[in-house]
C-alpha positions in Angstrom: 125.2 116.1 76.7 124.7 112.6 75.1 121.1 111.2 76.1 121.1 107.8 77.8 118.0 105.7 79.2 116.8 105.2 82.0 113.3 104.1 84.1 110.9 101.6 86.2 112.1 97.8 85.9 110.5 95.1 87.5 113.0 92.0 88.2 111.7 88.2 88.0 108.5 87.3 89.9 110.2 83.5 90.6 113.5 85.5 92.0 115.7 83.7 89.1 117.8 85.2 86.7 116.5 87.0 83.9 115.9 84.1 81.0 113.5 86.9 78.9 113.7 90.7 78.9 110.3 91.9 78.4 111.1 95.7 77.5 108.4 98.4 76.8 108.3 101.9 74.7 105.2 104.4 76.4 103.5 106.6 73.5 104.0 110.5 72.9 103.9 112.8 76.7 103.8 109.8 78.9 106.4 108.1 80.9 107.6 104.2 82.0 105.3 104.0 85.2 103.0 104.3 82.1 103.3 100.8 80.0 105.2 98.8 83.2 101.8 98.6 84.9 100.6 95.9 82.1 103.6 93.8 83.6 102.0 92.1 85.9 99.5 90.2 83.5 102.7 89.0 82.0 104.1 87.8 84.7 102.2 84.4 84.8 103.4 83.3 82.2 107.0 84.7 82.0 108.3 84.5 86.1 111.3 84.0 84.7 111.2 87.3 82.7 112.6 91.1 83.3 110.6 94.2 82.8 112.1 97.2 81.3 110.3 100.7 81.4 112.6 103.2 80.2 111.6 107.4 79.6 111.3 108.6 76.5 115.1 110.8 76.2 113.1 114.4 75.4 111.0 115.8 77.2 107.2 115.8 75.1 106.9 119.5 73.8 103.7 119.3 73.5 103.0 119.2 77.1 101.5 123.0 77.5 98.0 123.5 79.6 96.0 123.9 76.6 96.9 120.9 75.6 95.8 117.2 77.0 99.7 115.2 77.3 101.1 115.1 81.0 104.4 117.0 81.2 105.7 113.1 80.5 108.4 112.2 77.8 109.3 111.1 73.8 110.7 109.6 71.3 110.2 112.9 68.7 108.3 115.7 68.2 104.9 116.0 66.5 104.6 119.8 66.6 105.1 118.9 62.7 102.9 116.0 61.7 104.9 115.3 58.9 107.3 112.4 57.9 110.5 114.0 57.4 110.4 115.4 60.4 109.0 112.5 62.4 111.5 110.3 61.0 115.1 112.4 62.2 113.3 112.5 65.3 113.5 108.4 65.4 117.3 108.9 63.6 118.3 110.8 66.9 116.5 108.5 69.4 117.8 105.1 67.6 120.9 104.6 69.0 120.0 106.4 72.2 117.9 103.2 72.6 120.3 100.6 70.5 122.4 101.6 73.4 119.7 101.0 76.2 119.2 97.8 74.8 122.7 97.0 74.1 123.8 97.5 77.9 120.2 95.9 79.6 121.4 92.7 77.5 124.6 92.5 78.9 123.8 93.3 82.1 121.3 90.6 82.2 123.6 88.5 80.3 121.0 87.4 77.1 121.5 87.2 73.8 118.8 89.6 71.3 116.7 85.9 70.8 115.1 86.6 74.0 114.3 90.1 73.7 111.2 91.5 73.2 109.5 95.3 72.9 106.2 96.3 73.8 105.1 99.9 72.2 102.5 101.7 72.4 101.0 104.3 69.7 104.7 105.9 69.2 106.7 103.6 70.8 105.0 100.9 68.5 106.2 103.5 65.7 109.9 103.6 67.7 109.6 99.9 68.0 109.3 99.4 64.4 112.0 101.6 63.1 114.9 100.8 65.2 114.4 96.4 65.8 114.0 96.4 61.7 117.4 97.7 61.5 119.3 95.9 63.8 120.6 92.2 63.6 120.6 89.9 65.0 117.1 89.8 65.0 115.0 90.0 68.6 112.8 87.7 69.7 109.2 89.3 69.0 107.5 93.1 68.6 104.1 93.6 70.0 103.1 97.1 68.4 99.6 98.8 70.5 97.7 101.9 68.3 101.1 102.8 66.0 102.1 103.4 62.6 104.9 102.3 60.7 106.8 105.0 59.6 109.5 106.0 56.9 108.5 102.3 55.2 110.0 103.9 51.9 113.3 103.3 53.5 112.8 100.3 54.9 113.3 97.8 51.5 117.3 99.6 51.5 117.7 99.5 55.5 116.1 96.5 57.1 118.5 94.3 58.7 116.8 91.4 60.8 113.2 89.8 60.3 111.8 89.5 64.1 108.0 88.6 64.7 105.9 91.2 65.2 101.8 91.4 65.9 100.1 94.5 66.0 97.1 95.4 67.5 94.8 98.7 66.9 91.5 99.5 68.1 89.3 100.7 64.7 87.7 103.6 66.5 91.5 105.2 67.3 91.1 108.9 66.9 94.7 109.6 67.5 96.5 107.5 64.9 94.1 106.2 62.0 92.8 102.5 62.1 94.1 102.0 58.5 98.1 102.7 59.5 97.3 98.6 60.4 96.3 97.5 57.1 99.6 99.9 55.6 102.1 97.9 58.4 100.8 94.7 57.4 101.0 95.2 53.8 104.7 96.8 54.0 106.1 94.2 56.3 104.7 91.2 54.0 105.8 92.8 51.1 110.0 92.6 53.2 109.1 89.4 54.2 108.2 90.4 57.9 106.5 87.0 59.7 103.5 89.8 60.6 100.1 89.0 62.5 97.4 91.9 62.5 94.5 91.8 64.9 91.8 94.6 65.1 90.1 95.6 68.5 86.2 96.7 67.7 85.1 100.1 69.1 88.7 100.7 71.0 90.2 104.3 70.6 93.8 104.5 71.1 94.7 102.8 74.1 94.9 98.6 75.4 92.3 96.5 76.2 92.0 93.1 77.8 92.0 91.1 75.1 94.9 93.1 73.3 97.1 91.6 75.9 95.7 88.4 75.8 96.6 88.2 72.0 100.3 89.9 73.1 101.1 87.3 75.6 100.1 84.2 73.5 102.3 86.4 70.9 104.5 85.9 73.1 104.7 82.2 74.4 104.3 81.5 70.8 107.6 83.4 70.2 110.2 84.4 73.6 110.0 81.2 75.6 
């Protein structure tokens, strides 16, 4: 059966037609409600933005009583923490996510330039993988606590170079902090405009300053 994404949304706070679409992509074992809770932090600066936070297409296969993840969703499996199965899973989710984005943009009558993705962890990996291989470029990508997966294929597969902002805690014990510098190097090598920000003593999480950084970045690239 073909997968179709759905999840919670917030209409523009102004009550006017949407002028931007901001899509959150959650991490492993979470759901759309997890990141949609960030929308109020952005609504003051983006009163005409429509916010959407789809559930990832697959049930989390690590949701067991002995594991800390809840019975949420995943973009791809991490049961085998190796590049090949991770990349294969991302390639399965990529057209599913693209179909969702196409439908939301058409529904709101917005161009790609008015689309921003905000990802966390696995959602960051999915955002980078999908949007760099999609044309025309979206307005912006913000990635918290994530990584660039499949970089060895990027030079052959890249189709657009949207502005990217990556934010990572240097105490992250889930996705290594070294992933930040690795992603920055590859993106710069491919002429993708990228800025990176380290959050001192922050683990695998999003803090208030990280949200403020993301907000400023979106204001510079999406308004």
